[in-house]
C-alpha positions, -999 to 999 in steps of 0.1 A, spaced: -449 194 -639 -414 200 -624 -403 195 -589 -370 203 -572 -352 172 -559 -338 174 -524 -321 146 -507 -345 129 -483 -341 97 -464 -354 67 -483 -370 47 -456 -382 11 -457 -417 23 -451 -422 30 -488 -450 10 -504 -437 -20 -523 -436 -14 -560 -426 -36 -589 -396 -24 -611 -376 -36 -640 -342 -21 -646 -331 -17 -681 -299 -33 -695 -281 1 -695 -282 0 -657 -261 -23 -635 -278 -52 -618 -269 -35 -585 -296 -9 -593 -322 -37 -590 -305 -49 -559 -307 -14 -544 -345 -13 -551 -349 -47 -534 -329 -34 -504 -356 -8 -501 -384 -33 -500 -394 -34 -537 -399 -62 -561 -372 -55 -587 -358 -75 -616 -332 -64 -641 -333 -71 -679 -299 -90 -674 -313 -112 -646 -342 -122 -669 -319 -129 -699 -335 -102 -719 -303 -83 -729 -303 -72 -765 -341 -73 -767 -356 -44 -787 -371 -15 -767 -406 -25 -780 -402 -60 -765 -390 -46 -731 -420 -22 -731 -445 -51 -737 -428 -71 -709 -430 -43 -683 -467 -38 -692 -475 -75 -689 -456 -79 -656 -470 -46 -642 -435 -32 -636 -422 3 -636 -393 6 -661 -362 23 -648 -338 32 -676 -312 56 -689 -326 52 -724 -340 85 -737 -361 66 -763 -385 57 -735 -391 95 -729 -408 97 -763 -445 98 -754 -455 92 -790 -438 58 -790 -443 50 -753 -474 68 -741 -472 68 -703 -509 61 -698 -503 26 -711 -476 17 -686 -473 11 -648 -447 39 -650 -415 49 -667 -385 64 -650 -358 79 -672 -328 87 -652 -306 116 -664 -276 116 -641 -247 141 -647 -225 110 -651 -235 74 -658 -213 56 -634 -230 33 -610 -225 54 -578 -240 85 -595 -269 66 -609 -277 50 -575 -274 83 -557 -299 98 -581 -323 69 -576 -320 73 -539 -330 109 -542 -362 101 -560 -373 70 -540 -390 90 -512 -411 109 -538 -428 77 -547 -450 81 -516 -460 116 -527 -464 112 -565 -480 84 -583 -461 66 -610 -490 47 -627 -495 61 -662 -467 86 -658 -432 93 -672 -407 106 -647 -376 122 -661 -352 124 -631 -323 149 -633 -299 158 -605 -318 188 -593 -353 183 -607 -381 158 -616 -402 163 -646 -435 144 -647 -455 137 -679 -490 123 -679 -501 98 -704 -513 105 -739 
């Protein structure tokens, strides 16, 4: 499924969700999620930098957290079938600087009230959202 992404206001009335931001994202991304009322932790904040992807995947499952990452390995549904996870969000910004990444995340936050993340892989690009169901 593909959706067009339009900038909407990310209000604080979004339901609280639990996120873990990958080590390839600044800690400020987790802070941004917390500012919007979510429970967010970063890999860096939990001293998990350098852990293999498979370990990160197990931790997000056990903690019931949606993984937010730039790592395309997590878009491989053979290795990380979305059905087994609280959700996976792979961000695909045009540039990977912090401001661009945060702007892309702010675009997608309002969609979390319309689309469920549980058991899904979201691939978020600047102008579109691709959603894959679990295998």
